[in-house]
KEKOL-894217 format. One line per 5 residues: number of its first residue (from 1); for each residue x, y, z of C-alpha. Coordinates in steps of 0.2 Angstrom, whole numbers. Layout:
# residues N
NUM	X Y Z; ... $
//
This chain:
# residues 851
1	174 477 559; 174 495 563; 192 494 570; 197 487 554; 187 497 544 $
6	197 510 553; 212 504 546; 207 503 530; 205 523 531; 222 526 538 $
11	232 514 527; 227 524 511; 227 540 519; 245 538 526; 251 529 508 $
16	244 541 497; 243 559 508; 252 559 523; 268 550 517; 271 559 500 $
21	267 575 505; 270 576 524; 283 564 525; 287 550 537; 290 560 554 $
26	274 570 550; 264 556 547; 269 547 563; 265 562 573; 248 565 564 $
31	244 546 569; 252 551 586; 240 565 589; 225 554 583; 229 544 598 $
36	231 555 611; 212 562 603; 205 546 605; 213 544 622; 206 557 628 $
41	189 555 618; 189 539 628; 193 546 646; 178 557 643; 166 545 637 $
46	172 535 654; 169 549 664; 152 551 656; 148 531 661; 153 534 679 $
51	144 549 681; 127 539 673; 129 524 685; 115 521 698; 119 506 704 $
56	131 491 707; 138 482 693; 129 465 691; 139 451 696; 147 440 686 $
61	140 425 683; 148 409 680; 147 406 662; 160 422 663; 173 417 673 $
66	172 397 663; 176 408 648; 185 399 637; 186 382 646; 180 365 640 $
71	176 359 622; 175 376 616; 192 380 621; 197 371 605; 194 384 595 $
76	206 394 599; 222 384 593; 213 383 576; 209 403 577; 229 404 581 $
81	232 392 564; 221 400 555; 230 419 557; 245 409 553; 239 402 535 $
86	231 419 534; 246 432 534; 254 417 525; 242 422 512; 248 442 513 $
91	264 440 511; 262 430 495; 249 439 487; 261 453 492; 276 447 486 $
96	268 440 469; 256 454 465; 270 465 465; 276 460 451; 263 472 443 $
101	256 485 455; 275 489 462; 282 488 480; 282 506 482; 272 514 498 $
106	256 516 486; 256 499 481; 259 490 498; 245 504 506; 233 499 493 $
111	237 481 493; 235 482 514; 220 490 512; 212 478 499; 216 465 514 $
116	210 475 526; 194 480 517; 190 460 515; 193 457 533; 181 470 538 $
121	167 466 526; 168 448 530; 170 451 550; 153 462 549; 142 449 540 $
126	148 436 550; 144 444 567; 127 444 559; 127 427 555; 136 420 572 $
131	118 418 580; 123 404 589; 139 395 595; 132 379 583; 129 390 569 $
136	146 399 572; 154 383 571; 149 378 555; 151 395 550; 170 392 553 $
141	172 379 545; 164 385 528; 174 398 530; 191 392 530; 185 380 513 $
146	180 397 507; 199 404 508; 205 389 504; 194 388 487; 195 406 484 $
151	213 409 485; 215 394 474; 204 400 461; 213 419 464; 229 410 459 $
156	223 402 444; 218 420 436; 232 428 443; 242 425 424; 228 436 418 $
161	229 453 429; 246 457 417; 234 460 402; 222 467 413; 235 482 418 $
166	243 494 409; 260 503 410; 258 513 426; 263 530 418; 251 542 427 $
171	246 541 447; 226 542 444; 228 526 430; 239 517 442; 226 518 456 $
176	214 508 446; 227 497 440; 232 493 459; 214 493 465; 210 482 451 $
181	226 466 453; 222 468 472; 203 466 471; 205 451 459; 217 443 473 $
186	219 447 491; 200 455 493; 190 438 490; 198 426 502; 201 441 514 $
191	182 440 515; 183 424 524; 196 427 533; 188 442 540; 173 430 545 $
196	183 417 555; 186 429 569; 166 432 576; 164 415 572; 177 409 584 $
201	170 421 598; 154 415 596; 160 396 599; 170 401 613; 157 415 621 $
206	143 406 632; 132 423 633; 134 441 631; 146 444 649; 158 430 641 $
211	159 441 624; 174 453 632; 184 439 638; 181 427 625; 187 441 611 $
216	200 446 620; 207 427 619; 202 424 600; 210 441 597; 227 434 606 $
221	228 419 597; 224 424 582; 238 438 583; 249 429 590; 247 415 574 $
226	246 430 563; 264 437 568; 270 419 567; 263 417 549; 271 434 541 $
231	289 430 548; 287 412 545; 282 416 524; 293 429 523; 309 423 530 $
236	305 402 527; 290 396 520; 289 405 501; 308 404 499; 311 388 501 $
241	295 383 492; 290 394 480; 273 403 476; 263 387 469; 269 376 484 $
246	265 387 497; 250 391 490; 248 371 492; 251 373 512; 242 385 516 $
251	227 378 506; 230 361 512; 228 368 531; 213 379 528; 206 362 526 $
256	212 355 538; 206 367 550; 190 364 540; 188 345 546; 193 349 565 $
261	180 360 566; 168 346 557; 175 334 571; 180 344 587; 163 352 590 $
266	145 343 594; 137 340 581; 151 332 571; 148 337 555; 150 326 538 $
271	144 336 527; 159 350 532; 170 336 532; 167 330 513; 167 347 507 $
276	184 350 513; 189 333 505; 180 337 490; 190 353 489; 205 341 493 $
281	204 331 478; 202 345 465; 216 352 473; 226 336 470; 219 333 451 $
286	223 353 448; 237 356 456; 243 376 453; 257 380 442; 271 395 445 $
291	262 408 435; 274 410 422; 267 426 415; 265 437 431; 283 431 436 $
296	288 440 420; 279 456 421; 284 472 428; 276 485 438; 284 496 425 $
301	272 491 412; 268 477 400; 279 483 387; 293 477 396; 288 459 403 $
306	304 447 402; 305 437 387; 319 422 383; 320 405 392; 323 405 408 $
311	340 402 417; 335 404 433; 321 406 446; 318 409 464; 311 417 476 $
316	322 424 490; 319 433 507; 319 451 501; 317 449 481; 309 436 467 $
321	324 433 456; 321 429 437; 336 426 426; 331 424 407; 343 422 391 $
326	339 435 379; 352 426 365; 364 440 364; 365 442 384; 357 437 401 $
331	342 449 408; 342 451 426; 325 457 438; 321 456 457; 304 457 460 $
336	298 463 442; 310 476 440; 324 478 427; 340 475 436; 354 472 424 $
341	360 462 410; 375 449 407; 385 449 393; 388 434 381; 407 432 373 $
346	407 439 355; 394 454 356; 395 470 358; 404 476 372; 396 492 376 $
351	380 487 377; 377 490 394; 390 502 395; 383 514 405; 384 498 420 $
356	403 499 417; 405 517 419; 400 515 437; 417 504 440; 428 515 429 $
361	424 534 434; 429 531 450; 448 528 445; 444 540 431; 444 553 444 $
366	457 545 457; 468 533 448; 477 533 463; 462 522 470; 468 504 476 $
371	451 499 485; 433 498 480; 415 495 487; 401 492 476; 382 492 483 $
376	373 481 474; 379 468 464; 364 467 450; 371 458 435; 391 461 440 $
381	395 472 422; 400 485 433; 414 475 442; 419 465 424; 431 480 418 $
386	437 489 435; 453 494 432; 466 482 436; 474 496 446; 461 492 460 $
391	467 478 471; 452 474 481; 431 476 477; 420 473 492; 402 470 483 $
396	388 472 496; 372 462 491; 355 464 501; 348 445 491; 358 429 491 $
401	348 424 476; 355 438 466; 371 431 470; 366 411 466; 358 419 448 $
406	376 428 443; 385 410 447; 373 400 437; 378 406 421; 398 409 426 $
411	404 398 410; 391 406 398; 395 426 402; 406 437 391; 418 438 408 $
416	413 430 425; 417 445 439; 414 433 455; 428 425 446; 441 439 451 $
421	449 438 465; 449 456 469; 431 454 473; 424 450 488; 405 448 491 $
426	396 453 509; 377 448 509; 370 462 519; 361 478 519; 372 493 513 $
431	368 503 527; 371 490 539; 386 483 531; 394 501 530; 389 504 548 $
436	399 490 553; 414 494 543; 420 505 558; 439 504 556; 438 503 537 $
441	441 518 524; 440 514 506; 447 523 491; 431 523 480; 412 518 485 $
446	400 516 471; 381 515 474; 369 508 462; 354 502 472; 340 496 463 $
451	324 508 460; 322 524 471; 305 520 476; 308 501 479; 310 492 498 $
456	329 489 503; 335 504 490; 323 519 494; 333 522 510; 350 523 500 $
461	345 541 490; 345 550 506; 357 564 515; 359 551 531; 368 536 519 $
466	376 549 511; 383 554 526; 387 538 531; 396 535 515; 407 550 518 $
471	412 543 536; 419 526 525; 429 537 513; 448 540 515; 454 558 515 $
476	451 562 495; 440 547 492; 426 547 479; 409 542 478; 398 539 463 $
481	379 539 465; 368 532 452; 349 536 447; 339 533 432; 332 549 422 $
486	313 540 421; 314 541 440; 314 560 442; 307 576 436; 316 592 438 $
491	310 596 457; 317 578 461; 335 581 453; 337 597 459; 334 588 478 $
496	345 576 474; 359 588 468; 355 598 485; 358 582 496; 374 575 488 $
501	382 592 489; 375 596 507; 386 582 510; 400 584 498; 411 598 496 $
506	412 595 477; 400 585 464; 401 584 445; 385 575 437; 390 564 420 $
511	376 558 409; 386 543 401; 382 533 385; 370 528 382; 360 542 392 $
516	345 540 401; 355 538 415; 364 552 429; 381 547 440; 385 559 451 $
521	403 559 455; 408 566 474; 422 569 483; 428 582 498; 443 586 488 $
526	443 595 471; 439 584 455; 455 589 443; 446 578 429; 459 581 414 $
531	471 580 425; 466 562 432; 460 556 417; 474 555 409; 483 547 423 $
536	470 534 422; 472 532 406; 490 531 405; 489 517 417; 477 504 410 $
541	476 511 393; 467 494 387; 454 492 404; 447 508 397; 448 507 380 $
546	434 493 382; 424 506 387; 427 517 372; 437 529 382; 453 532 374 $
551	455 552 376; 451 564 389; 437 570 377; 428 555 379; 427 558 396 $
556	422 575 395; 406 572 382; 398 565 396; 400 581 409; 384 588 411 $
561	386 597 428; 402 604 435; 402 610 454; 397 627 450; 381 618 440 $
566	378 607 453; 378 621 467; 366 633 455; 354 620 452; 354 614 470 $
571	353 632 476; 334 632 485; 331 614 484; 327 601 498; 335 590 507 $
576	329 572 505; 331 564 522; 326 546 529; 311 556 538; 305 565 522 $
581	311 552 507; 302 562 492; 312 551 480; 304 535 487; 286 542 487 $
586	285 553 470; 300 544 459; 287 530 452; 273 541 446; 282 556 438 $
591	272 551 419; 277 564 408; 286 577 419; 300 563 419; 317 569 414 $
596	320 554 400; 319 570 386; 319 584 397; 337 585 407; 347 595 391 $
601	334 608 392; 335 609 412; 357 607 411; 358 618 397; 360 636 406 $
606	373 628 415; 383 619 403; 402 616 409; 407 615 391; 400 631 389 $
611	407 639 400; 424 634 397; 433 621 388; 449 612 400; 465 619 391 $
616	471 607 378; 456 600 373; 452 593 355; 437 602 350; 431 593 334 $
621	435 577 343; 421 582 357; 408 589 348; 409 572 336; 403 564 352 $
626	389 578 357; 372 576 350; 367 589 339; 359 603 352; 373 600 364 $
631	386 603 350; 377 619 342; 376 626 360; 396 621 364; 401 628 346 $
636	394 644 347; 404 646 364; 422 642 355; 432 657 356; 441 653 339 $
641	430 661 323; 436 645 312; 431 632 324; 415 640 330; 409 640 312 $
646	414 622 306; 406 616 324; 390 626 321; 391 617 303; 392 600 309 $
651	377 603 321; 366 611 308; 369 594 296; 365 583 309; 348 594 309 $
656	348 591 292; 350 610 287; 362 609 274; 360 626 266; 367 634 281 $
661	381 621 284; 385 623 267; 387 643 269; 397 641 282; 408 628 279 $
666	412 636 259; 416 653 271; 429 642 280; 438 634 266; 439 650 257 $
671	450 656 273; 457 639 277; 456 627 262; 464 612 271; 454 615 286 $
676	452 592 289; 436 592 300; 429 608 287; 433 596 271; 426 582 280 $
681	407 591 282; 408 599 264; 411 580 258; 396 575 269; 385 588 263 $
686	390 584 246; 388 566 246; 370 563 237; 379 576 222; 395 565 222 $
691	385 549 220; 378 555 206; 395 558 196; 399 574 205; 418 576 204 $
696	425 579 221; 438 590 215; 428 600 212; 422 604 228; 438 602 238 $
701	453 609 235; 465 597 228; 475 586 231; 462 576 239; 467 565 254 $
706	468 546 253; 453 546 265; 442 559 256; 447 551 238; 442 530 247 $
711	426 539 254; 420 549 238; 423 533 227; 414 522 237; 399 533 239 $
716	399 532 217; 402 513 218; 386 511 230; 373 521 218; 379 514 203 $
721	380 492 208; 367 488 218; 376 470 220; 391 480 231; 405 472 221 $
726	410 488 215; 409 495 232; 419 479 240; 433 482 228; 438 498 236 $
731	434 490 255; 456 490 257; 456 508 255; 441 512 264; 449 501 280 $
736	465 513 278; 456 526 282; 461 531 300; 449 529 316; 451 547 321 $
741	449 555 303; 432 564 303; 428 552 288; 431 538 298; 413 534 302 $
746	408 536 284; 422 522 277; 416 508 291; 396 511 286; 403 510 267 $
751	411 491 271; 394 488 282; 384 491 265; 395 481 255; 392 466 264 $
756	373 470 266; 371 467 249; 377 452 244; 364 444 256; 376 430 258 $
761	379 420 276; 398 425 277; 397 442 270; 384 446 282; 392 437 296 $
766	406 449 293; 395 464 292; 389 461 310; 406 460 316; 411 477 307 $
771	395 483 315; 399 478 333; 415 484 333; 412 500 325; 398 505 336 $
776	410 512 349; 401 518 366; 390 531 356; 384 524 341; 373 533 328 $
781	355 529 325; 359 526 307; 373 514 312; 360 504 324; 351 504 309 $
786	363 494 298; 368 483 313; 349 478 314; 346 475 295; 365 463 296 $
791	355 453 310; 340 453 303; 346 445 285; 356 434 295; 339 427 304 $
796	344 434 321; 328 441 325; 330 445 344; 348 454 340; 339 464 327 $
801	325 469 337; 336 471 353; 345 483 341; 330 494 335; 326 493 356 $
806	340 502 357; 337 515 340; 320 520 350; 330 526 363; 339 538 353 $
811	326 544 342; 321 562 345; 305 566 332; 310 585 331; 325 579 323 $
816	320 576 303; 332 563 300; 326 552 312; 308 551 304; 318 542 290 $
821	327 530 302; 310 526 308; 301 522 292; 316 511 288; 314 503 306 $
826	294 500 303; 297 491 288; 311 480 295; 301 476 311; 284 470 300 $
831	297 459 289; 302 449 305; 291 436 307; 277 436 322; 281 422 331 $
836	294 414 344; 302 418 360; 305 436 357; 286 441 353; 286 452 368 $
841	301 461 364; 293 461 348; 277 468 354; 287 481 363; 296 488 349 $
846	281 488 336; 273 499 350; 287 512 351; 285 512 332; 268 516 331 $
851	263 499 321 $
//
């Protein structure tokens, strides 16, 4: 009991202090130092004991020499099987409860400490109760029944745990959530598990002189069983049987052990046998069911519970894999963590655009690349649109069940990546797979591992891994690394920049749409993106058009750090290494420090678009693709005074600063009346006045272009005829507005509004199709709201809610116009029925909107 209590202390100290603050190497060194101190203390105690001896040691009696012989020795295989079952339970609970507590160092430490604490307390109590071999034999049987009953009871209540634990956003709150979940599952049965050891020792030992040998033999058998149970549970039992059947197996073995102890030791105990039989009958009458609510839950909080019909579920050797059908696509999770989506045919192609950028960015940087390695299959979307210029794609995936989940929906998805003859899947750990590829050199390696604290992924964010990647690239090869902004704060992102730039000579950072993640592009040779993007677009224009990439400005808009900016931010930052993986230890408990909302403030002082734009850049094509704050920053640095004023006006209009925007634009048009971008800005500023009857020819210098005349007429028609009939008469003229015209967005928006006004099924379906086709890769919140309204009007509530969820990711409460969007979204959500399989998504969206 005392030894195990020390184990509890060491576990918590390592998980919450040594590993996060000192790193792995220092934690091991600290443990070794403690071992050395214990050795010195033991040596001193031994010398003191030798000095205190005054006579010869008493002879060892016959009881000691016969320890473990006769009927008492039957306890040894029983305690071995008990150890097997006990650690099967531990693996089962770690895998299952990990859905809500996570798989990070602190989560595992809390689970292990809870298990060991129960063992320590149970062992201490049993040591006091085991006063005789007879009582110990009874206690051993009762402990087995207790393990079975308490484990079965914990499994029955495990589905309620997600309701008791909240989103883990602050480390202090997270500790209590972790503790609560573990105390409800691992701790109760661990009390009885701990009791089995002293009971078994007392059954075997015939006297005090026999205690030492008996303890050693019981310990050896129990430990051997525990080792076998841990290995068997992780690699065979739980993957083959699943959670509920594994529990049934363990409970059955506990009851068999209780029955054996009742029959093998004199006197036989029929009441103990009857109690075991009664529990077995209860198990047969009410067998456990799969805890679906727990399986659908996530350690990232109740707000991200998986919803939809279960398409695929399996407990793999490294991950529990869940695939749900969410109408517009499929959602893939491993160990409760959202990993990827899979798209159905006919839905918005750019819904999961970030994932698709993973396969496109290396080709944009190296159009001549022919081979690519992708670390992590996920939902396979990263390889769905890999340009056809790539001839071979090697995918490294750790968990076979992820591959099986992808195959289960092959005929149902927009494009099946596994049917691509270029794709070759390797089931292995990424570092092992790359180590084995000693002779291979690849043109591009793309790394999209799971969350940086997760087992199997945490070691794919360190300098040792990046060095391995570099060694497997060709001389001009490129490396792309993903990281989610919710998992880094300023310190961690600087350290990641320092780590990658310490391995590669040239590094750039991109923030692709829809935002929320960074892609690090690295190489040992310079990155001339302007030139390479033009070559890539010329070689595979249709492939890149699927991503909304039709011109270099579409890529340039996502560049947030060039190599100079990377070096500046990385200066003085620590390197993330295997021996001190700070990303693993801190990424899951950042709370409000996470960079999800603050990345722009960090990157702004070294913004590469402010320093200088590449020669030949279409300034306004770029500015229209930037968020308002960055638009203002980039516009203010433009060397041309006319372009600068128009750019600043665009930013001010986005922030609802109409008066100052009007003054700038009117001053520009006084110098250049035909400036297309300036004219479009002034029309937008005057939209309300035009709708009320103002003549656009009095606002802009004549003649008006066809696009200007059509949009102005449509604004007026929309406000004068609520049925949308007058607006629909202008549909042809609006459709003729060129896609690259500054008013193209307004034209499409008006066409959608014309169809929404009818509230009739066919026009509404046309509105949905228009919305899907026009959203592009950087949709504005106004356009997303129109899409949500179209889906809600059609009764497609999951799609409407999913769209509003996308809006929430883009709403900046500091921007005044976003408040009106939020009010409209709230009204839309209130009108959606409360019941349905989409209820978890509805609850999350409602919370996000403050409902």
